[in-house]
C-alpha angles and dihedrals in degrees: 000000000000091000093052088057093063096039088087087068095055115104110255122237135182118206088349092306116121114235097196087102090062092045090055095044096046096080094063090051090057099052112088118236115237110249127225093248121113093236120050129199121260096261094054090045091053093046092048091046093051094045090049095047091048094048093048091052093044095048097041096091094041126087123235093276091060092054088081088076093057096098094045097048092043091052092046091050095051090044096053093045094050093045090048093047096046087052090065090063115100116264092014132126123229110214092193091066085074112091091204090060095048092047088050087060098037104044099051093044095045088046089051091057092047092050091047090054093047091052102040102037113003095169091057094042093050090042090068089070090064122043118220116265093020109161112252094244093055097050100093090046095049093047091055092045093050092045090053091047089050092055094045094060098084089046090050088051094052098039094049094053094043095044096049096048094042090052095048092049090050092048088052096051095043094053093041088053089051092051091055093046095047096042096083095036105036113011096177092053090046091053090052090048090049088053091052088047093053093048088047089052089054088050092053094051088058093044088052092057097037093052092052089049092049093049094057094037092059092049088055091050087052090050090048091062092054107040 
């Protein structure tokens, strides 16, 4: 039984062909393309409004040099939200429960922010490793600690997204299994458990959106330190 709980996180395949590429490419197919007409429909209008609001809020703390990342960060945000939301549907696979995929997003983007900082303002970028006013005996220790914390950032990004989504999916499956087991024996308890399951599903919808936002927000904060 415990093995079947974790089977939902295995990468699906058909005739030995991995289907994770389809799961990753599917969100881009679902989004409507803005037409060349003057007046758009309601769906495209809401989509454009959401992306504009998010981009404005994300780029507000950054200077002009960081605005080049607006398209990349907005696209990543929409992509992660769509994948996380599609993973809540029955009989679907959530690619963002795979740590390898999340690290594939986190490491290159974090490394890009570090390289930008080292290239544009190396003194300021290296100054983050040593807080101002540090006593001389603590300088070597603090440099080591700050360096370790710098390299832990992409790992924290990937693990945070993976752990939150994995825990939510496991809780949903455990409570759903309890509902089916209790239904023939104790219908009243099963109904109460189903209510908890419904509330948990609403919570997971919020978590799916919040975790995508937090992922991109932390990347923008790392970028803000280096531009």
